[in-house]
FIKOLZA-1660 file (N, C-alpha, C; in steps of 0.1 Angstrom, whole numbers, plus 5000, padded with zeros to 4 digits):
% residues 164
   i   px   py   pz ch aa at
   1 9524 3288 3937  A  M  N
   1 9530 3297 3947  A  M CA
   1 9538 3308 3940  A  M  C
   2 9536 3321 3944  A  T  N
   2 9543 3332 3938  A  T CA
   2 9556 3333 3946  A  T  C
   3 9567 3334 3938  A  L  N
   3 9580 3336 3944  A  L CA
   3 9583 3351 3946  A  L  C
   4 9582 3356 3958  A  E  N
   4 9583 3370 3960  A  E CA
   4 9597 3374 3967  A  E  C
   5 9603 3364 3974  A  T  N
   5 9615 3368 3981  A  T CA
   5 9626 3357 3978  A  T  C
   6 9638 3360 3982  A  L  N
   6 9649 3350 3980  A  L CA
   6 9646 3338 3988  A  L  C
   7 9640 3340 4000  A  K  N
   7 9636 3328 4008  A  K CA
   7 9626 3319 4001  A  K  C
   8 9617 3325 3993  A  D  N
   8 9608 3317 3985  A  D CA
   8 9615 3309 3974  A  D  C
   9 9625 3316 3968  A  V  N
   9 9633 3309 3958  A  V CA
   9 9641 3298 3964  A  V  C
  10 9647 3300 3976  A  Y  N
  10 9654 3290 3983  A  Y CA
  10 9646 3278 3986  A  Y  C
  11 9634 3280 3991  A  T  N
  11 9625 3270 3995  A  T CA
  11 9621 3261 3982  A  T  C
  12 9618 3268 3971  A  D  N
  12 9615 3262 3959  A  D CA
  12 9626 3253 3954  A  D  C
  13 9638 3258 3955  A  Q  N
  13 9650 3251 3950  A  Q CA
  13 9654 3240 3959  A  Q  C
  14 9652 3241 3972  A  L  N
  14 9654 3229 3980  A  L CA
  14 9645 3218 3976  A  L  C
  15 9633 3221 3974  A  Q  N
  15 9623 3210 3969  A  Q CA
  15 9627 3205 3956  A  Q  C
  16 9631 3213 3947  A  D  N
  16 9635 3209 3933  A  D CA
  16 9647 3200 3934  A  D  C
  17 9657 3203 3942  A  L  N
  17 9669 3195 3943  A  L CA
  17 9666 3182 3949  A  L  C
  18 9657 3182 3959  A  W  N
  18 9653 3169 3966  A  W CA
  18 9647 3160 3955  A  W  C
  19 9638 3166 3947  A  S  N
  19 9632 3158 3936  A  S CA
  19 9642 3153 3926  A  S  C
  20 9651 3162 3922  A  A  N
  20 9662 3158 3913  A  A CA
  20 9670 3146 3918  A  A  C
  21 9674 3147 3931  A  N  N
  21 9681 3136 3937  A  N CA
  21 9673 3123 3937  A  N  C
  22 9660 3124 3941  A  K  N
  22 9651 3112 3941  A  K CA
  22 9651 3106 3928  A  K  C
  23 9649 3114 3917  A  Q  N
  23 9648 3108 3904  A  Q CA
  23 9661 3102 3899  A  Q  C
  24 9672 3108 3902  A  S  N
  24 9685 3103 3898  A  S CA
  24 9689 3091 3905  A  S  C
  25 9685 3089 3917  A  L  N
  25 9689 3078 3925  A  L CA
  25 9686 3064 3919  A  L  C
  26 9674 3063 3914  A  E  N
  26 9670 3050 3907  A  E CA
  26 9679 3047 3895  A  E  C
  27 9681 3058 3887  A  V  N
  27 9688 3055 3874  A  V CA
  27 9703 3053 3877  A  V  C
  28 9709 3060 3887  A  V  N
  28 9723 3058 3891  A  V CA
  28 9725 3043 3895  A  V  C
  29 9715 3038 3903  A  T  N
  29 9716 3024 3907  A  T CA
  29 9716 3015 3895  A  T  C
  30 9707 3018 3885  A  K  N
  30 9707 3010 3873  A  K CA
  30 9720 3011 3865  A  K  C
  31 9725 3023 3864  A  L  N
  31 9738 3025 3857  A  L CA
  31 9749 3017 3864  A  L  C
  32 9749 3017 3877  A  G  N
  32 9759 3009 3885  A  G CA
  32 9758 2994 3881  A  G  C
  33 9746 2989 3880  A  R  N
  33 9744 2975 3876  A  R CA
  33 9748 2972 3862  A  R  C
  34 9746 2982 3853  A  A  N
  34 9750 2981 3839  A  A CA
  34 9765 2982 3836  A  A  C
  35 9772 2989 3845  A  A  N
  35 9786 2990 3843  A  A CA
  35 9794 2977 3844  A  A  C
  36 9803 2975 3835  A  Q  N
  36 9811 2963 3835  A  Q CA
  36 9824 2965 3842  A  Q  C
  37 9829 2977 3842  A  D  N
  37 9842 2980 3849  A  D CA
  37 9839 2980 3864  A  D  C
  38 9847 2973 3871  A  K  N
  38 9845 2971 3885  A  K CA
  38 9846 2985 3893  A  K  C
  39 9856 2992 3889  A  E  N
  39 9859 3005 3896  A  E CA
  39 9847 3015 3893  A  E  C
  40 9842 3015 3881  A  L  N
  40 9831 3023 3877  A  L CA
  40 9818 3019 3885  A  L  C
  41 9816 3006 3885  A  S  N
  41 9804 3001 3892  A  S CA
  41 9804 3004 3907  A  S  C
  42 9816 3003 3913  A  E  N
  42 9817 3006 3927  A  E CA
  42 9815 3021 3930  A  E  C
  43 9820 3029 3921  A  A  N
  43 9819 3044 3922  A  A CA
  43 9804 3048 3921  A  A  C
  44 9797 3041 3912  A  L  N
  44 9783 3044 3911  A  L CA
  44 9775 3040 3923  A  L  C
  45 9779 3029 3929  A  I  N
  45 9772 3025 3941  A  I CA
  45 9775 3035 3952  A  I  C
  46 9787 3040 3953  A  R  N
  46 9790 3050 3963  A  R CA
  46 9782 3063 3960  A  R  C
  47 9781 3066 3947  A  A  N
  47 9773 3078 3943  A  A CA
  47 9759 3077 3947  A  A  C
  48 9753 3065 3946  A  G  N
  48 9739 3063 3950  A  G CA
  48 9738 3066 3965  A  G  C
  49 9748 3061 3973  A  S  N
  49 9747 3064 3987  A  S CA
  49 9749 3079 3990  A  S  C
  50 9757 3086 3982  A  G  N
  50 9758 3100 3984  A  G CA
  50 9746 3108 3980  A  G  C
  51 9739 3103 3970  A  I  N
  51 9726 3109 3966  A  I CA
  51 9716 3107 3977  A  I  C
  52 9715 3095 3983  A  S  N
  52 9706 3093 3994  A  S CA
  52 9709 3102 4006  A  S  C
  53 9722 3103 4009  A  D  N
  53 9726 3112 4020  A  D CA
  53 9722 3126 4017  A  D  C
  54 9724 3131 4005  A  G  N
  54 9720 3144 4001  A  G CA
  54 9705 3146 4003  A  G  C
  55 9697 3136 3999  A  M  N
  55 9683 3137 4001  A  M CA
  55 9679 3139 4016  A  M  C
  56 9686 3131 4024  A  E  N
  56 9683 3132 4039  A  E CA
  56 9686 3146 4044  A  E  C
  57 9698 3151 4040  A  K  N
  57 9702 3164 4045  A  K CA
  57 9692 3175 4040  A  K  C
  58 9688 3174 4027  A  I  N
  58 9678 3184 4022  A  I CA
  58 9665 3183 4030  A  I  C
  59 9661 3170 4032  A  A  N
  59 9649 3168 4040  A  A CA
  59 9650 3174 4054  A  A  C
  60 9661 3173 4060  A  E  N
  60 9663 3178 4074  A  E CA
  60 9662 3194 4073  A  E  C
  61 9668 3200 4063  A  I  N
  61 9667 3214 4062  A  I CA
  61 9653 3218 4059  A  I  C
  62 9646 3211 4051  A  C  N
  62 9632 3214 4048  A  C CA
  62 9624 3213 4061  A  C  C
  63 9626 3203 4068  A  N  N
  63 9618 3201 4081  A  N CA
  63 9620 3213 4090  A  N  C
  64 9633 3218 4091  A  R  N
  64 9635 3229 4100  A  R CA
  64 9628 3242 4095  A  R  C
  65 9625 3242 4082  A  H  N
  65 9617 3254 4077  A  H CA
  65 9603 3251 4075  A  H  C
  66 9598 3240 4080  A  D  N
  66 9584 3236 4079  A  D CA
  66 9579 3235 4065  A  D  C
  67 9587 3229 4056  A  I  N
  67 9583 3227 4042  A  I CA
  67 9585 3212 4039  A  I  C
  68 9576 3208 4030  A  D  N
  68 9576 3194 4025  A  D CA
  68 9587 3193 4014  A  D  C
  69 9597 3184 4016  A  P  N
  69 9608 3183 4006  A  P CA
  69 9602 3178 3993  A  P  C
  70 9591 3171 3993  A  S  N
  70 9586 3165 3980  A  S CA
  70 9576 3174 3974  A  S  C
  71 9576 3187 3977  A  G  N
  71 9566 3196 3972  A  G CA
  71 9568 3202 3958  A  G  C
  72 9578 3197 3951  A  E  N
  72 9582 3201 3938  A  E CA
  72 9586 3190 3930  A  E  C
  73 9584 3190 3916  A  H  N
  73 9589 3180 3907  A  H CA
  73 9599 3187 3898  A  H  C
  74 9611 3181 3897  A  C  N
  74 9622 3186 3889  A  C CA
  74 9621 3181 3875  A  C  C
  75 9616 3189 3866  A  N  N
  75 9615 3185 3852  A  N CA
  75 9629 3184 3845  A  N  C
  76 9638 3192 3850  A  G  N
  76 9652 3191 3844  A  G CA
  76 9658 3177 3846  A  G  C
  77 9657 3172 3858  A  M  N
  77 9663 3159 3861  A  M CA
  77 9655 3148 3854  A  M  C
  78 9642 3151 3853  A  E  N
  78 9633 3141 3846  A  E CA
  78 9639 3139 3832  A  E  C
  79 9642 3150 3825  A  G  N
  79 9648 3149 3812  A  G CA
  79 9661 3142 3812  A  G  C
  80 9670 3145 3821  A  L  N
  80 9683 3138 3822  A  L CA
  80 9682 3123 3825  A  L  C
  81 9672 3119 3833  A  V  N
  81 9669 3105 3835  A  V CA
  81 9665 3098 3822  A  V  C
  82 9656 3105 3815  A  K  N
  82 9651 3100 3802  A  K CA
  82 9663 3098 3793  A  K  C
  83 9672 3107 3793  A  E  N
  83 9684 3106 3784  A  E CA
  83 9693 3094 3788  A  E  C
  84 9694 3092 3801  A  A  N
  84 9702 3081 3806  A  A CA
  84 9696 3068 3801  A  A  C
  85 9683 3067 3802  A  H  N
  85 9676 3055 3797  A  H CA
  85 9679 3053 3782  A  H  C
  86 9676 3064 3774  A  A  N
  86 9678 3063 3760  A  A CA
  86 9692 3060 3755  A  A  C
  87 9702 3066 3762  A  H  N
  87 9716 3065 3757  A  H CA
  87 9724 3054 3764  A  H  C
  88 9718 3048 3774  A  V  N
  88 9725 3037 3781  A  V CA
  88 9716 3025 3783  A  V  C
  89 9706 3026 3791  A  L  N
  89 9698 3015 3796  A  L CA
  89 9690 3008 3785  A  L  C
  90 9685 3016 3775  A  D  N
  90 9678 3011 3764  A  D CA
  90 9685 3010 3751  A  D  C
  91 9698 3013 3752  A  A  N
  91 9706 3014 3739  A  A CA
  91 9714 3001 3738  A  A  C
  92 9719 2999 3725  A  K  N
  92 9727 2987 3722  A  K CA
  92 9741 2992 3720  A  K  C
  93 9751 2984 3724  A  F  N
  93 9765 2988 3723  A  F CA
  93 9773 2977 3717  A  F  C
  94 9784 2980 3710  A  G  N
  94 9792 2970 3704  A  G CA
  94 9802 2964 3714  A  G  C
  95 9804 2971 3725  A  S  N
  95 9813 2965 3736  A  S CA
  95 9809 2971 3749  A  S  C
  96 9812 2964 3760  A  D  N
  96 9810 2968 3773  A  D CA
  96 9818 2981 3776  A  D  C
  97 9830 2982 3770  A  D  N
  97 9838 2994 3773  A  D CA
  97 9831 3007 3767  A  D  C
  98 9825 3006 3756  A  V  N
  98 9818 3017 3750  A  V CA
  98 9806 3021 3759  A  V  C
  99 9799 3011 3764  A  R  N
  99 9788 3013 3773  A  R CA
  99 9793 3020 3786  A  R  C
 100 9804 3016 3791  A  D  N
 100 9809 3022 3803  A  D CA
 100 9812 3037 3801  A  D  C
 101 9818 3040 3789  A  A  N
 101 9821 3054 3786  A  A CA
 101 9808 3062 3785  A  A  C
 102 9797 3057 3780  A  M  N
 102 9785 3064 3779  A  M CA
 102 9778 3065 3793  A  M  C
 103 9780 3055 3801  A  I  N
 103 9775 3056 3815  A  I CA
 103 9781 3068 3822  A  I  C
 104 9794 3069 3821  A  I  N
 104 9801 3081 3827  A  I CA
 104 9795 3094 3822  A  I  C
 105 9793 3094 3809  A  T  N
 105 9788 3106 3802  A  T CA
 105 9774 3110 3808  A  T  C
 106 9765 3101 3809  A  Q  N
 106 9752 3103 3814  A  Q CA
 106 9752 3106 3829  A  Q  C
 107 9760 3099 3836  A  Y  N
 107 9761 3102 3851  A  Y CA
 107 9766 3116 3853  A  Y  C
 108 9777 3120 3846  A  Q  N
 108 9782 3134 3848  A  Q CA
 108 9772 3145 3844  A  Q  C
 109 9764 3142 3834  A  R  N
 109 9754 3152 3831  A  R CA
 109 9744 3154 3843  A  R  C
 110 9740 3143 3849  A  M  N
 110 9732 3145 3861  A  M CA
 110 9739 3151 3872  A  M  C
 111 9751 3148 3874  A  V  N
 111 9759 3154 3885  A  V CA
 111 9761 3169 3883  A  V  C
 112 9763 3173 3871  A  H  N
 112 9765 3187 3869  A  H CA
 112 9753 3195 3871  A  H  C
 113 9741 3189 3869  A  Y  N
 113 9729 3195 3872  A  Y CA
 113 9728 3197 3888  A  Y  C
 114 9731 3186 3895  A  A  N
 114 9731 3187 3909  A  A CA
 114 9741 3197 3915  A  A  C
 115 9753 3198 3908  A  L  N
 115 9763 3208 3913  A  L CA
 115 9757 3222 3912  A  L  C
 116 9750 3225 3901  A  A  N
 116 9744 3238 3899  A  A CA
 116 9734 3240 3910  A  A  C
 117 9726 3230 3913  A  G  N
 117 9715 3232 3923  A  G CA
 117 9721 3234 3937  A  G  C
 118 9731 3226 3941  A  Y  N
 118 9737 3228 3954  A  Y CA
 118 9745 3241 3955  A  Y  C
 119 9751 3245 3944  A  G  N
 119 9759 3258 3944  A  G CA
 119 9749 3270 3946  A  G  C
 120 9738 3270 3939  A  C  N
 120 9728 3281 3941  A  C CA
 120 9723 3281 3955  A  C  C
 121 9720 3269 3960  A  L  N
 121 9714 3268 3974  A  L CA
 121 9724 3273 3984  A  L  C
 122 9737 3270 3983  A  V  N
 122 9747 3275 3992  A  V CA
 122 9747 3290 3992  A  V  C
 123 9747 3296 3980  A  A  N
 123 9747 3310 3978  A  A CA
 123 9735 3317 3985  A  A  C
 124 9723 3310 3982  A  F  N
 124 9711 3316 3988  A  F CA
 124 9711 3315 4004  A  F  C
 125 9715 3303 4009  A  A  N
 125 9716 3301 4023  A  A CA
 125 9725 3312 4030  A  A  C
 126 9737 3314 4023  A  N  N
 126 9746 3323 4029  A  N CA
 126 9740 3338 4028  A  N  C
 127 9734 3341 4018  A  R  N
 127 9728 3355 4017  A  R CA
 127 9717 3357 4027  A  R  C
 128 9710 3346 4030  A  L  N
 128 9698 3346 4039  A  L CA
 128 9703 3344 4054  A  L  C
 129 9716 3344 4056  A  D  N
 129 9722 3342 4069  A  D CA
 129 9717 3329 4076  A  D  C
 130 9715 3319 4068  A  L  N
 130 9712 3305 4073  A  L CA
 130 9725 3297 4073  A  L  C
 131 9733 3300 4083  A  D  N
 131 9746 3295 4084  A  D CA
 131 9747 3279 4085  A  D  C
 132 9738 3274 4093  A  E  N
 132 9738 3259 4094  A  E CA
 132 9734 3253 4081  A  E  C
 133 9723 3258 4075  A  D  N
 133 9719 3253 4062  A  D CA
 133 9731 3254 4052  A  D  C
 134 9737 3265 4052  A  G  N
 134 9748 3268 4042  A  G CA
 134 9759 3258 4044  A  G  C
 135 9763 3255 4057  A  A  N
 135 9773 3245 4059  A  A CA
 135 9770 3231 4055  A  A  C
 136 9757 3227 4057  A  I  N
 136 9753 3214 4053  A  I CA
 136 9753 3213 4038  A  I  C
 137 9747 3223 4031  A  L  N
 137 9747 3223 4017  A  L CA
 137 9761 3224 4010  A  L  C
 138 9770 3231 4017  A  Q  N
 138 9784 3232 4012  A  Q CA
 138 9790 3218 4013  A  Q  C
 139 9788 3211 4023  A  A  N
 139 9793 3197 4024  A  A CA
 139 9787 3188 4013  A  A  C
 140 9774 3190 4010  A  C  N
 140 9768 3182 3999  A  C CA
 140 9775 3186 3986  A  C  C
 141 9777 3199 3984  A  L  N
 141 9783 3203 3972  A  L CA
 141 9797 3198 3970  A  L  C
 142 9805 3198 3981  A  D  N
 142 9818 3193 3981  A  D CA
 142 9819 3178 3978  A  D  C
 143 9809 3170 3984  A  E  N
 143 9809 3156 3981  A  E CA
 143 9805 3153 3967  A  E  C
 144 9796 3161 3961  A  T  N
 144 9792 3160 3947  A  T CA
 144 9803 3163 3938  A  T  C
 145 9811 3173 3941  A  Y  N
 145 9823 3176 3933  A  Y CA
 145 9833 3164 3933  A  Y  C
 146 9834 3158 3945  A  E  N
 146 9843 3147 3946  A  E CA
 146 9839 3135 3938  A  E  C
 147 9826 3133 3937  A  G  N
 147 9820 3122 3929  A  G CA
 147 9823 3125 3914  A  G  C
 148 9821 3137 3910  A  D  N
 148 9824 3141 3896  A  D CA
 148 9839 3139 3893  A  D  C
 149 9847 3143 3902  A  R  N
 149 9862 3141 3899  A  R CA
 149 9865 3127 3898  A  R  C
 150 9859 3118 3907  A  T  N
 150 9862 3104 3906  A  T CA
 150 9858 3099 3892  A  T  C
 151 9846 3103 3887  A  M  N
 151 9842 3098 3874  A  M CA
 151 9851 3102 3863  A  M  C
 152 9856 3115 3864  A  T  N
 152 9866 3120 3854  A  T CA
 152 9878 3112 3855  A  T  C
 153 9883 3108 3867  A  D  N
 153 9895 3100 3868  A  D CA
 153 9893 3086 3862  A  D  C
 154 9882 3080 3864  A  I  N
 154 9879 3067 3859  A  I CA
 154 9879 3068 3844  A  I  C
 155 9872 3078 3838  A  A  N
 155 9871 3080 3824  A  A CA
 155 9885 3082 3817  A  A  C
 156 9892 3091 3823  A  T  N
 156 9905 3094 3817  A  T CA
 156 9916 3084 3820  A  T  C
 157 9914 3077 3831  A  G  N
 157 9924 3067 3836  A  G CA
 157 9924 3055 3827  A  G  C
 158 9912 3050 3824  A  H  N
 158 9912 3038 3816  A  H CA
 158 9899 3035 3807  A  H  C
 159 9888 3040 3812  A  V  N
 159 9875 3036 3805  A  V CA
 159 9875 3042 3790  A  V  C
 160 9879 3055 3789  A  N  N
 160 9879 3060 3775  A  N CA
 160 9889 3054 3766  A  N  C
 161 9900 3050 3772  A  K  N
 161 9911 3044 3764  A  K CA
 161 9906 3030 3759  A  K  C
 162 9900 3022 3768  A  E  N
 162 9895 3009 3765  A  E CA
 162 9883 3010 3755  A  E  C
 163 9875 3021 3756  A  A  N
 163 9864 3022 3746  A  A CA
 163 9869 3027 3732  A  A  C
 164 9880 3033 3732  A  A  N
 164 9886 3038 3719  A  A CA
 164 9890 3026 3711  A  A  C
% end
């Protein structure tokens, strides 16, 4: 598909972010199981639920625009998922605390990718006067920021100290 208009870019990026969320969901679930810290594990479980909700909202927006949400494959998230496997799920650690610190690192890398995606989509929706889309995407962006802040709080509150 040739991207000729901002609407084309918007459509492409909706599909890309849906794919990114789909790919990250499985690994976030695995990271949640691998986490030994109870607060971290619970936060990752909530994150998985948030990712699922985001996928549903993106799919609803896609359906309103008569596009298939699964029409794109996100290579960027594919790489981040591989990194999470290499640096956490397939790696060896001297302690559970060190693993938990790395789990947060890998999770936040994926989240920051999602933040960029949602932020761009909000800007595109607003420019295209797609107010309902923009409001839904802004809510997803806000929820994603909240998840990122939660992980930072867990890391700086005790996980990094225990890993040190």
